[in-house]
N, C-alpha and C positions, 0 to 999 in steps of 0.2 A: 663588870667594868672595873678597871684598876683603881685602887684607893690612893695611888701616888703618881707623881709625874717626875720625869727626868729633865734636868737642865744642864746645859753644856757651856762651859766658859773656856776659851782657848788662850794660849800664849804662843806667839810667834815673834821671835826676836833674832835678827841677823846682824852679826858684827864680826864675821870672820874675814880676815884680810885676804884669804885665798879661797877659791871654790874647791873644797876638799871633800865635801859630803853633801848629801841630799837629805833634808829633814822636812817633814810635813804632816799635817793633820787633815784627813778627808772625812767629811760628815755627810750622812745620808739620813735625812729626817722625815721628809714628806713622803707619804705613801703614794705610789703611782695612781691609785684609784681615788685619791682624795680622802680616804677613810683613815682613821688612826691606825698606825701600824708600827712595826719594830723600827727602832732607830739604831743605825750602825755607825761606827767610828773606826777609821784606820789610822794608826799612828806608825810612821815609818822613819827609819834612820838608816841611810846607806852611806858607807864610807867609801864612796867612789862617785865620780861624776860622768862615767861613761854613758853613752846614749842608750845602751842596752838596759841599764838599770832604770832609766826614765821610762822606757817602753814597758818594762816589767811593772812599774807602779801604775802606769796607765791601764795596763791589762787587768790588774787586780781591781782597780777602781771600777772599770767597765763591767767586769764579771759580777761584782757585788750589786751594781745597779741593775743588770739584767736579771739576776737571781731575785731581786726584790720585785721586779715586774712579774716574774713567773709565779711567785708565791703570794702575790697580792690577792686579797679576798679569800684565801684558803684558810679553813679552820684547822690549825695544826698545833701540836704541842711545841712550845718555843724551843725546847731542846732538840727535837727532831728537825725543825725547820733550820736551826743553826747548823746541825750536822750536815744537812743537804747543801747549805751554802758553803761550808768548809770543803765538802767533797768536790763541788764544782770549781772552787778555787784551786784545789790540788790538780784536778784534771786540766784546767786552763794553764797553770804554771808548767806542768809537764809537757803539754803540747807546745808551749812557747819555747821551752828549752830545746826541744827537738828541732825546731825550725831556726832558732837564733844562732847565727854563726859565732858570735862572741860568747865564750864560756863564762858562766856566772860563778863567782866565788861567794858561796852562801855564808862564809864566815864574816863577810863584810856587811851583811844585811840583818837588820833588826826590824821586824814588822809584826804588828799585832792587830787583830780584828776584835772589836767589842760590839756586842748587840744588847740593847736594853729593850725589854718588852714585858708587859704584864708583871711588874714587880720582880722581874728576873734579870740577872746579868750573866751573859755568856761570853767567854773569851777563848781565843785560840791565837797561836802565833809562832814565830820562829825567832830565835836569838834571845836577847835580853834588853829590856828597857827599864829605866827608872820608874818604879810604880809604887804606890802606897794606897792600900784599901783600908779606909777607916770605918770600922763598924761601931755604930753608936750603941752603948749599953743603956740599961734602964736608969742608971745613976748619972746619965749625961756625960760619962767619960767615953773614951774611944779606945778600941783595940785595933792594932795595926797588923795587916797581913801583906805578904808579898805574893800577889796572884800570878805574876809571870813565873816566879820560881816554883809555883805549885804545878805548872804544866809539865807533863812527862815528855821530855825531849831527848832524842837519841844523842849519843856522844858525837857521832858523825852525821851531818845532814843527809837525809834521804831525798834525792831529787824527785822521786815519785810521790812523796808525801811530805812536802815542806811544812804544811800545817799538820803536825803529827798527832796532836791531842786536843781535847776540848774539855773545859770545865764550865759548869753552870751552877748558879745558886741564887738564893733570894737576895734582894737589895731593898732594905726597909727605909722608911722615911728617916732622914738624918744621916744615912750612910753616904760615903763619898769615895770616889776612885780618882786618884791623880796619877796620870801616866804620861811620860814624855821621854825625850831623848836622853841617852845615857849620861850626858854631861850634867844633868840635874843631880845625879848621885853625889858628885864631888862638892856640889854647892848646897847639899841638903841642910847642913847646919848654918851656913852663911845666910841662906834665904829664909831660915826658920820655917820651913814648909809645914811641918806638922803643927807647930804652934799657931801659925796664921790660919790654917784650915780649921782648927778646933776652936778658935776664939773669935774669928771674924765671919761675916756672911761670905758665901762662896765667891761672889763676884768681887767683893772688896779684897779678899785674900789673894785672888789671882792678880788683880790690878796692882797690889802692893809688891808682889813678886816680880811682876813685869817692870815696875818702876825701879826696883832694886837692881835688876839686870841693866837697865838703861843708865842708872847712876854709876854703876861699877864699870861700865864700858868693857865688859868681859869679851875678849876677842874670840868669839865662837858663835855658832848658830844654834838656837834653841827652838824646840817646838814641844808643846804639851797641851793637854786638855784635862779639865776637871769635870767629872760627871757626878752630879749631886742629885739625891733623891728627896723629893718634897711631897707633902700632902697634896692630893689633887684639889684643884680649885673648884669650889661649889658655888652655884648661882646665889647671888644675894637676894634676900627677901625684899619684895617691892615696898617702897616707902610711900606712904600716903602723903600727897601734896595738898596742903590746906587751901581751900577756896574762899575767897573773900565773901563777906556777908551779902554785899550788894549783888555779886555774881550769882549767889545761891538763889536770891529772890527772882532775878531775871530768868534763870533756868527753870524755876518752878512755874513761872507764868508761861514760859514757852511750852512746857509739857502739858499744862492745862489747855492752852489754845489748840495744841495738836490733838488731844483727846476729843475736844468739842468738834473740831473739824471732821475727825474720823466718824463720829456718831452721826453727823449731818449727811456726809457723802456716802457712808457705807451702804445704805440700802440701794443707792443708785449704782454704785460701782460693783458691789458684791451682793446681789439679791440673796436673801436668806432662803435656803432650801429646807423643806420639811424632811426631817430624818426619818427614814423608814426603819421599822423594827427588823433586827437581824433574824434570819431564818434559823431554826433550830439546827444544831450541829455545826461543825466547822468544815471548811473545804480542805481536802487533802492536798490542794495545789499550793504552790508558793504564792505570796501576795501579788507579785507582778503578773503571774500567769492567770490568776483568778480575775484580776482587773481587766486583762485583755479579753478573757472569755465574756465578761459582762458587757464590754463595749461591743463585741460581735453580736451578742444577743439583742442589744438595743438596735443595732442596724437591721437585724432580721425583722424585728417588730415594725420598723419604719417601712420596710418593703411590703409588709402585709397590706391587702386592700382594706380601706376604711369601711367600717360597718354602715351599711345602708339603713335608712329608716324603714320601720315596719310597713309593709304594703297595706293598702286599703282593701276592704272585702271584695270590691269589684275587681281590683287588680289581682287579688289572690285567686278569684274564680277563673279569670282569664288565663292565668298561669297554669292552673290545674288542668284546664281544657287543652292547653298546648302540650303538657307533659304527663298526661293521664296514664297511670300504670307504669311509668318509667322513672320513678324517684330513686335516689341513691343517698346512702349515709356519707359518702366521700364527697362532700361539697368542696368548692374551691377554697373556702376558708380553712376547713379541716385539713385539706391536703397541704396548704401552706404551713399550717402549724406543725403538721407531722414532719414535713421536710426540714423545717427550722429546728425541730427537736432532734432529729437524726443528725443534722449538721452540728448542733451543739455537742452532742455526745461524741461525735468523731473528733471535734476540736479538743474536747477535754481528754479523750484517750490519747490523741497524738501529743498534746501538750505534756501530759503526765509521762508518757514514754520518753519524750525528749528530755524532760527533767531527770528521770531515772538514768537515762543513758549518760547525760552530762556528769551526774554524780558518780557513776561507775568509771567514766573516763578519768575524772579527777582523782579517784582513789587509785586507779591503775598507774597514773602518772606519778603520784606520790610514792607508791611502792617501788616503781622503777628507779626513781631518783635515790631512794634510800638504799636500794641494792647496789646501784652504781657507786654511791659514796662509800659503801663498805668495801667494794672492790678496789677503789682508788686508795682507801686507807691501808689495805693490805699491800698495795704497790709501794706506798710511801714507807711502810715498815720494812719491806724487802730491800729498798734502796739503802736504808739506814743500816740494816744487818749486813748487807754486802760490803759497805764501807769499812766495817769492823771485822771482815773476813769470817763472818758467821755463815758459812756456806749452807749447812744443813738447815738452819733457821730461815735463811733467804729462800731456799728451794721450797720449804713448806709454805711460806707466805706467798710466794708466786703461785703455787698450786691452788691455794685458797682463793686468790684473786681470780685466777683463770676459771675456777669452778663457778664463781659468781658471774663473771663476764659471759660465759657460755650460756647461761640461763636468761640473759637479757634479750629482750625484743629489740630488733634493729630494723623495723619496718619503715621508719621515717629517715629522711636524709640527715637530720640533726643527730638522731640517736646512732645512726650508722657511723657517722664521722667520729663521734665521741667514743664509741666502742672500738672502732678500728685504731684510734689513737692510743687508747689504753692497751690494746693488744700489742701494738707496735712497741710501746714502752716496756711491756712485760717481756717481749721477745729480746729486747736489748739486754735486760737483766739476765735472761737465760743464756744469752750468748756470752756475757761476761762470766757467768758461772761456769760455762764450758771451758773457759781459759784456753781457747783453741788458737793456734797460730800455724802458719805455713812456713817451714824452714826454707831459707835461701842461703846462697853461698856455700852449698854442700860441696866438699872436696872428695873426689874418688882417689884413694891412696893405692888401691890394688884391685885387680879384677881378673877373673878367669874367662876363657872362651865359653860361648854358649853351649859348646859340646861337652863341657865338663859336667860330671855327675852333680846333681843337686845336693847341696849340703857339703861341698868339698871344703869350703872355708869355715874354720871353727876357732874357738878360743882366742878372741881378740883381747889385747892388753895394751894399755897406753901408759907411757912415762912422761916426764917433763919434756923430753926431746924426741922420742921415737914411739912408733907403734909396732906391735907384733901380731901376727896371725898365722895359724897353721894351715898350710896348703896340702891337704891330704891327697889330692889327685896327683901332685908331683912329689909327694913324700918329703916335704921341706917346711922350714919356718921362714916367713918373709918379714924382714925388718925394714921399716920405711921411716925416713927422716921427716919430722913435722915441719922443718924449716924449708927444705928444698924439694921434698917429696921424692927423693931418690930412694930406690929399694935395693936391698941386699938379701940373698937367699942363703939359708943354712940348712944343709942336708940332714935329714933324720937318720939314725943308725939303721943298719939292716935288721929286719925283724920287728921294727917298730910298727905298731898298729895305728888305728885311727886316733888322732889326738882329740880328746873330749873337752879338756879344760886347761886353763893356765892361770897362775896367780903369782904376784910379785912377792918374793921372799926378801931376805936381808940383802943379798948381793947378786941374786940370780932370779931368772924367770923359771918357776917350777911348772912343768907340764905333766899331764897324766893321760895315758891312752886308755882305750876301752877295755883293755885286758889287765889294768892295774899296774902298769909299768910307769915309774916316775923318771923324769929327765930334768936336768938343771942346765939352763942356758945362761952363761955369764953375761951380765949387763955391760961390763966394761970390755971384755975380750971376745965376746960372741962364741965362746967355746962351749960345745954341747957335751954334757957328761951324763952317763947312764947311772941312775940310782937303783935302789932295791925295788922289788915288786911286791905288791900287796898279795897276801895269801889268796889263792884262787878260789877257795871255798867260802871265803868271807862275804864277798860282795857279788851279787848276781848281775846287776846292771849299773855300771858307773855312769851317773848322769851329770854330775858337776863336782867341782872341788874348789876350796878356798884355803889359802894359808893365812892363819891368824895366830899371833902370839907363839910362834915357833911350833905350831901344830897344823896338821892337815885335816880338814873336815871334808869327808867324801860323802856325797849324797847317792843313795841307792833308791831310784824312783820306783823300782818294782817291789822291793821289800817295804818301802816306806820307812826308811831308817837312815840316820846320819851316823857315820862312823868317825871317831876321832883317833888320829895317829900322832904320837909324839915324835919329835925330831931325834934322829940318831946320827952316828958318825957317817953312815953310808946312805942316809935317806930318812925313812920314817919307820917306826916300829909297828907292832901288831895292832890291828884295828880293834877298837872297843866301842860298843854301842853308846851313843851320846843321848839319844832321845828315849823317853819312856814309851811303853807299848801302847798307851792310850792316845798318843798324839797322831792325828790322822794325816800322815804324810804320803799315802798312796796317791800316785798321779803327780808327784812333785817333779819339776823340770829344772829348777835352778835354786841356788842359795847364795846369800851374801851375809857378811858379818860386820858389826860395829860394836861389839861386846854382846849385843843381842844377835840372834840368828834369825834372819828373814828368809822364808822359804816360799817360792812362787810355785803355784800349781797350774796345770794346763787349763783348768776350767775358769781361771781368772781370780781365784782366791789367793790370799797371801796370809801366811801364819808368822807369828813372832814367838820365838823360844828364848828362854833364859835358863841356863843350867839344865837343859834337856826337858824343861817343862813349858807347856804352852801358856803364853801370856795373853791377856785381853788385848785384842788388836783386830782391826778390819779396815780395809780401804773404803773411803767414802764413795757413795754412789756418784757416778759420772755420766755424762751424756756424750756419745752413745754408751749404753751399758757395757761394762767390761765383761767380755765372755772368754778371753784367753790371755795367757801369759807365756812367754818363751824364755825370758831371761830377766835378771834383776841385779842391780849394783848399788852399793853404798860404801861409806867409809866411816871410821870411828868419829871423826871431827867434822864430817860433812852433813849438813842438815837435809840433804836430798836423798830420796830413794828413786832411782831411775829404772824403768822397766819397759819392755817391748811387748806390744800387743799385735801379734801377727794377723789376727782376724780382721781388725779395722786398720791395719797398717799405720800405726802411730807409735810415737815415743811418748811415754807418760812420766811425769815428774810429780812425786808426792813429797810431803814433809814427813817427819818421823811420827806424826800422829795419824797418818793415813789420809790427810786432806790433799786434794789435787791442787797443784800450783800451776801446772801447764800441761797441755797435750799438743804435741807437734806432729804435723803431717807433711808429706811431700810426695810429689809424683815419683821421686827417686826411690821411695820405699816400696819393696815388693814383699818377699817372704822374709820377715825380720826374725833373726835367730838369736843373736848374741849382742850384748852391750857391755861396754866398759867405759870408765872415766877416771879422772884423777882429782884428788882433793883440791877444791877451789877452782878447778878449770871450768870455763864456760863452753865446753865442747865435749861431745861424747863420740866414742868409736863404736860403730854399728856394723854388723854383718847382715847385709840385705841381699838375699839370693846368694850369688857368688861374687859379690862386690864388697869391698871394705870401704866404708864411708866415714868421713869426719864431719860431724853435724854440729853447727853452732847452737848453743843453748841460751835461753833468755836469762 
């Protein structure tokens, strides 16, 4: 139980001559279950009176109320519960923005959420409000902090995560948090906010500040709340109420009369029963079961025939003459006793079995609830880890929860519903971990007839205004405008072989065929120039090529080597081995450079090289498991690594740490071969089969 309690005192004062902004304080104190729970406060200041912002505040208030109902009665760490609340707020705000026709300007919005629970204070928000956290020291002085300024907020608002960070900490008895609209900042000295809070009781301090605002008639709207922490109220000791002497004498006489009456009437109302000595040993049955068995035995004794008087000698002689030679030890009395004894034994056996069964069922139910609680706890942790983009930790916690859920019995309807609900929640997290989406609005820029040989289109490249692709079946380069999608063809020289790769140079598009011949296509005049040829004995299988820092890097997938060629007057110089011999590049299919060299292998692995040496790097596990790669692209200032997976027909986007950020599928994707993009562009150029596609990116 908490040793302290929180008290809230509000200020709401409106004196603005025009409606220029919305200010308000929203409090959520009473738990939905009627039990003590966390208390939340929202303080908002919006410099606009558009209806969209009113709906936004209503949505945030409703989301907080719904989240309180969902977490009511759950035993959770206050920090984890607050993280879940913030996550739901971000999801609700993002959904609201996608549906709201009026665009929101987040630079006009200052809104903060505060939760007080179990001696802890948690806060999250967007923007900046006037706030003052006063921490009481042992010497009864106060240290002042700016909690809103302690929140890590991005320089530009992220619509997907408006509540971008969370801080939580202890709030001790005597500590106070004053938070309100930004206009309190300019009146901090005039209102003597700190002085009043540290010298007056909280309610008195707030009342004096409000009176100062009313007396000054400041033409503005103000809203603020003071959260103060106090020792928890303890029940008072009962106080003995003195009884007059006359009343004491009357009460004593009343007790004596009552005792005398009980002694007189007790034998009649409650006859005294002779106590029987207890039998040696104790019954293994519970007291209630033993009492029931005794009652049954008494009923059996009542059903037995009463003992008849001993017969006279004459009667005994007559009876012997009637039953001479046919006497038996199983008389009616003995049979009755035997049946009663057997019945009693059966009753005791059945009763004990029932007791043991109930005990076993109780133990099983307790073990089931404990295991279910553990599975639910792992689920809650996974939700929290997912919110902070800890994908590997989230996957591990989901796996642990699923392992526990799979071992749970679901034979009853109640258990089945609870297990299915938890499985559904885990599947939602797994789906979010997959980061899967289906691309729409894909544009086909160029295509070949179905009769064209497979793999005729190669070497896609995209600039700010145009796309390029090599059409090897028609021995030409196809240039397509991104604005009107009109195409222009540029013939390759006689003797040119199959174009393998292309890369943007300083002023031209550099192309390389599978025999090592370089070509340069002017980006301004579309003139094609033949450059020098790589020494024929140097490279066995030209797989891919990238221009970086005035050098050409050529991948030989057969040898498992990257060659570096420096720029010369007529092309590029002699190739020199870039990678060391211990780097496993055999089976490589593509490379890309951003100062590091990323190499994609056909089996789905990706290597990272620096100065020819392998660096620690691997792609995170994804669902479905990555089994193949055919191409890869990145840029020096671009945070993305874009790759194509031909086996599962998807476009994959990773960050520079190898974590998956998106996987995109589409019915338009067939045999995906090559990919290219441009720094900062939200689209990728893909060769799928013999089609050149422009794919929007998230």
